[in-house]
N, CA, C and O of each residue as an XYZ file, in Angstrom:
392
protein
N      60.319     33.578     83.009
C      60.704     32.072     83.036
C      61.381     30.842     82.830
O      61.751     29.944     83.586
N      61.455     31.063     81.460
C      62.282     30.563     80.289
C      61.384     29.517     79.995
O      61.854     28.502     80.508
N      60.717     29.358     79.635
C      59.708     28.324     78.897
C      59.735     29.365     77.333
O      59.761     30.593     77.255
N      59.718     28.379     76.267
C      59.796     27.875     75.307
C      58.379     28.679     74.290
O      57.485     28.553     75.127
N      57.780     29.291     73.226
C      56.892     29.073     72.635
C      55.947     28.318     72.837
O      54.901     28.870     73.179
N      55.945     26.959     72.722
C      55.197     25.661     72.369
C      55.169     25.166     74.038
O      54.591     24.134     74.378
N      55.787     25.945     74.881
C      56.048     25.493     76.977
C      54.186     26.708     77.024
O      53.477     26.580     78.022
N      53.841     27.455     76.163
C      52.366     28.528     77.391
C      51.328     28.659     75.985
O      51.212     27.915     75.011
N      50.857     29.545     76.237
C      50.131     30.057     75.313
C      49.038     31.756     76.013
O      48.237     31.790     76.948
N      49.432     32.754     75.198
C      48.455     33.357     75.002
C      46.957     33.966     75.435
O      46.766     34.828     74.578
N      45.781     33.960     76.339
C      44.725     33.306     76.180
C      43.745     34.778     76.892
O      44.050     35.067     78.049
N      43.325     35.104     76.637
C      42.534     36.844     77.538
C      41.106     35.806     78.317
O      40.468     34.754     78.296
N      41.211     36.478     78.633
C      39.823     36.148     80.102
C      38.675     36.289     80.185
O      37.999     35.668     81.006
N      38.010     37.466     79.032
C      36.732     38.205     79.644
C      36.523     38.544     77.955
O      37.454     38.837     77.206
N      34.940     38.419     77.506
C      34.797     39.580     76.919
C      33.841     40.333     77.193
O      33.344     40.295     78.318
N      33.452     41.044     76.383
C      32.646     42.607     76.650
C      31.675     42.551     75.686
O      32.176     41.777     74.870
N      30.847     42.803     75.354
C      28.774     42.786     74.698
C      29.303     41.712     73.416
O      29.654     40.536     73.507
N      29.240     42.338     72.563
C      28.075     41.163     71.617
C      29.660     41.403     70.783
O      30.417     40.454     70.991
N      29.926     41.899     70.383
C      31.364     41.951     69.281
C      32.413     41.236     69.741
O      32.650     40.975     70.920
N      33.006     40.941     68.834
C      33.867     39.915     68.785
C      35.627     40.552     69.534
O      36.296     41.418     68.970
N      36.082     39.796     70.980
C      36.908     40.342     71.218
C      38.534     39.660     71.102
O      38.800     38.847     70.216
N      39.494     40.086     72.058
C      40.417     39.414     71.701
C      40.519     37.569     71.837
O      40.217     36.814     72.761
N      40.869     37.412     70.985
C      41.228     36.019     70.976
C      42.479     35.086     71.518
O      43.099     36.068     71.925
N      43.081     34.329     71.749
C      42.651     33.095     71.890
C      41.197     33.375     73.157
O      41.554     34.221     73.977
N      40.226     33.028     73.342
C      39.082     32.899     74.879
C      39.736     31.853     75.045
O      40.006     30.919     74.291
N      40.205     32.292     77.118
C      40.135     31.073     78.144
C      39.436     29.510     78.275
O      39.608     28.294     78.370
N      38.522     30.626     78.194
C      37.093     29.724     78.537
C      36.808     28.563     77.368
O      36.360     27.445     77.621
N      37.140     29.025     76.110
C      37.654     27.529     74.790
C      38.928     27.254     75.266
O      39.052     26.081     74.915
N      39.848     27.524     75.771
C      41.404     27.027     75.295
C      41.687     26.177     76.466
O      42.891     26.010     76.656
N      41.103     25.750     77.081
C      41.889     25.323     78.396
C      40.472     24.097     78.791
O      40.700     23.265     79.669
N      39.417     24.092     78.256
C      38.743     22.491     78.120
C      39.675     21.763     76.863
O      39.681     20.532     76.863
N      40.665     22.662     75.515
C      41.537     21.961     75.077
C      42.519     21.172     74.924
O      42.733     20.071     74.416
N      43.193     22.140     75.588
C      44.481     21.848     76.449
C      44.218     20.573     77.681
O      45.008     19.640     77.817
N      43.009     20.739     78.490
C      43.029     19.475     79.006
C      42.674     18.461     78.403
O      42.768     17.545     79.221
N      42.235     17.982     77.229
C      41.701     17.267     76.322
C      43.229     16.821     76.103
O      43.589     15.720     76.521
N      43.962     17.520     75.568
C      45.577     17.272     74.966
C      46.470     16.720     76.067
O      45.998     16.915     77.187
N      47.809     15.985     76.040
C      48.563     16.173     76.303
C      49.161     16.428     77.376
O      49.953     15.769     78.050
N      48.598     17.733     77.523
C      48.999     18.730     78.788
C      48.202     18.305     79.864
O      46.985     18.303     79.685
N      48.771     17.853     81.228
C      47.456     17.769     81.842
C      47.637     19.150     82.962
O      46.538     19.614     83.267
N      48.237     19.511     83.289
C      48.729     20.414     84.300
C      49.533     21.809     84.034
O      50.762     21.870     84.017
N      48.726     22.841     83.843
C      48.642     24.135     84.088
C      49.264     25.796     84.807
O      48.711     25.885     85.903
N      49.697     26.400     84.697
C      49.644     27.526     85.611
C      49.271     28.764     85.610
O      50.091     29.631     85.309
N      48.359     28.992     85.843
C      47.906     30.466     85.488
C      48.632     31.288     86.037
O      49.290     31.095     87.059
N      48.530     32.899     84.992
C      48.603     33.689     85.315
C      48.341     34.798     85.035
O      48.987     34.993     84.005
N      47.470     36.244     85.418
C      47.008     37.526     84.606
C      48.514     38.795     84.672
O      48.673     39.592     85.597
N      49.151     38.706     83.832
C      50.109     40.098     83.794
C      49.798     41.519     83.677
O      50.338     42.624     83.738
N      48.399     40.828     83.432
C      47.776     42.767     82.767
C      47.414     43.386     84.440
O      47.897     44.475     84.752
N      46.796     42.837     85.162
C      46.581     43.549     87.147
C      48.070     43.059     87.643
O      48.620     41.981     87.414
N      48.729     44.607     88.672
C      49.072     44.384     89.809
C      48.700     44.043     90.775
O      49.509     43.862     91.685
N      47.032     43.767     91.012
C      46.956     42.993     91.857
C      45.436     42.951     91.571
O      44.725     43.680     90.880
N      45.194     41.965     92.256
C      43.841     40.637     91.930
C      42.334     40.887     92.239
O      42.343     41.272     93.408
N      41.691     40.879     92.021
C      40.367     41.642     91.913
C      39.014     40.664     92.363
O      39.038     39.438     92.247
N      38.400     41.063     92.641
C      36.723     39.809     92.697
C      36.889     39.189     90.803
O      37.731     38.351     90.481
N      36.223     39.623     90.128
C      36.520     39.209     88.951
C      37.580     38.509     88.705
O      37.410     37.682     87.810
N      38.833     38.539     89.268
C      39.975     37.730     88.423
C      40.139     36.339     89.460
O      40.237     35.165     89.102
N      40.135     36.800     90.623
C      39.689     35.444     91.150
C      38.939     34.324     91.073
O      39.202     33.122     91.103
N      37.251     35.412     90.895
C      36.513     34.517     90.228
C      36.725     33.475     89.424
O      36.693     32.266     89.657
N      37.018     34.275     88.128
C      37.484     33.551     86.532
C      38.054     32.821     86.767
O      37.782     31.620     86.739
N      39.616     33.645     87.254
C      40.890     32.536     86.735
C      41.170     31.772     88.148
O      41.581     30.628     87.952
N      41.063     32.080     89.357
C      41.173     30.976     90.590
C      39.917     29.497     90.448
O      40.103     28.291     90.612
N      38.717     30.248     90.095
C      37.613     29.186     91.028
C      36.809     28.371     89.278
O      36.914     27.182     88.977
N      36.195     29.283     88.565
C      35.387     28.650     87.189
C      36.291     28.187     86.626
O      36.098     26.978     86.494
N      37.818     28.708     85.926
C      38.777     28.180     85.302
C      39.494     26.430     85.660
O      39.494     25.283     85.213
N      39.992     27.194     86.681
C      40.761     25.832     88.096
C      39.041     24.303     87.263
O      39.041     23.280     86.578
N      38.196     25.004     87.825
C      36.946     23.967     87.832
C      36.269     23.255     86.258
O      35.602     22.221     86.240
N      36.643     24.119     84.950
C      36.821     24.328     83.969
C      37.617     22.631     83.880
O      37.109     21.520     84.030
N      39.036     23.042     83.575
C      39.815     22.879     83.279
C      40.497     20.961     84.254
O      41.432     20.162     84.218
N      39.327     21.184     84.879
C      39.626     19.852     85.935
C      38.448     19.055     85.290
O      38.806     17.928     84.949
N      37.046     19.358     85.014
C      36.243     18.500     84.730
C      36.587     17.945     83.281
O      36.408     16.782     82.922
N      37.158     19.067     82.443
C      37.619     18.809     81.175
C      39.321     17.660     81.084
O      40.144     17.555     80.175
N      39.272     17.167     82.097
C      40.225     16.253     82.208
C      41.599     16.380     82.766
O      42.173     15.323     83.028
N      42.259     17.571     83.005
C      43.250     18.176     83.199
C      43.559     18.086     84.596
O      43.296     19.237     84.948
N      43.872     17.593     85.441
C      44.638     17.076     86.580
C      44.583     18.200     87.194
O      43.528     18.383     87.801
N      45.554     19.237     87.265
C      46.424     19.884     88.265
C      46.684     20.979     87.566
O      47.290     21.055     86.497
N      45.798     22.559     88.746
C      45.334     23.776     87.526
C      46.123     24.759     89.019
O      45.445     25.009     90.015
N      47.704     25.228     88.886
C      47.793     26.711     89.391
C      47.932     27.495     89.662
O      49.088     27.917     89.672
N      46.674     28.443     90.171
C      47.155     30.477     89.595
C      48.377     31.146     90.611
O      49.153     31.020     91.558
N      48.143     31.484     90.160
C      49.397     32.239     90.994
C      49.317     33.659     90.691
O      49.349     34.237     89.604
N      49.160     34.285     92.376
C      48.431     35.597     92.455
C      48.745     36.354     91.936
O      49.866     36.035     91.540
N      48.616     36.870     91.751
C      49.643     39.091     91.109
C      51.036     39.321     92.847
O      51.677     38.705     93.698
N      50.610     40.980     92.197
C      51.508     40.798     93.195
C      51.296     41.290     94.414
O      52.017     41.167     95.404
N      49.832     42.099     94.259
C      49.226     42.202     95.506
C      49.961     43.370     96.219
O      50.299     44.416     95.663
N      50.173     43.038     97.589
C      50.606     43.943     98.553
C      52.343     43.451     99.028
O      52.988     43.761    100.030
N      52.651     42.731     98.052
C      53.947     42.300     97.966
C      54.602     43.297     98.190
O      54.462     44.413     97.690
N      55.962     42.658     99.575
C      57.345     44.425     99.467
C      57.995     44.872     98.665
O      58.459     46.012     98.651
N      58.105     44.158     97.992
C      58.974     44.090     96.539
C      58.181     44.735     95.819
O      58.716     45.772     95.428
N      56.928     44.580     95.380
C      56.103     45.510     94.455
C      55.317     46.585     95.101
O      54.436     46.983     94.339
N      55.334     47.332     96.506
C      55.408     48.020     97.162
C      56.192     49.464     96.593
O      55.853     50.550     96.123
N      57.581     48.667     96.988
C      58.586     49.150     96.733
C      58.907     49.949     94.831
O      59.192     51.061     94.388
N      58.698     48.883     94.389
C      59.111     49.089     92.650
C      57.899     50.633     92.467
O      58.171     51.565     91.710
N      56.748     50.587     93.236
C      56.048     51.244     92.656
C      56.068     52.497     93.714
O      55.022     53.133     93.579
N      56.964     53.091     94.781
C      57.240     53.810     95.458
C      58.054     54.503     94.311
O      57.731     55.517     93.692
N      59.599     53.452     94.108
C      60.694     54.055     93.463
C      59.527     54.904     91.720
O      59.648     56.090     91.413
N      58.734     54.083     91.072
C      57.998     55.159     89.690
C      57.856     56.382     90.447
O      58.545     57.358     90.151
N      56.995     56.419     91.431
C      56.681     57.316     91.557
C      57.359     58.872     92.097
O      57.068     60.027     91.789
N      58.440     58.267     93.084
C      58.946     59.025     93.430
C      60.595     60.171     91.963
O      60.976     61.307     92.242
N      61.136     59.371     90.648
C      61.113     59.217     89.690
C      60.475     60.049     88.847
O      61.154     60.624     87.997
N      59.217     60.252     88.904
C      58.418     61.250     88.278
C      58.558     62.495     88.579
O      57.859     63.346     88.029
């Protein structure tokens, strides 16, 4: 996307169990971002090749509400590749090359 390091933040979506997980937690970072000068965010989850219910619920619905309720103005969830034709062709090419 051609972004500089100052134009994006890497956050982690989920926490599992009682142990500390990878940081920065998205549900803590989003309100902080909304209260800063940044009023618009685009969210993408590159760890998944297709959307799952957890991803859609947390990233598309819960975190959108969290960001907007904290003063953010625009929240855009960028969907996973899912059944996009180019994605399916890539997967096919990878399988055939093995």
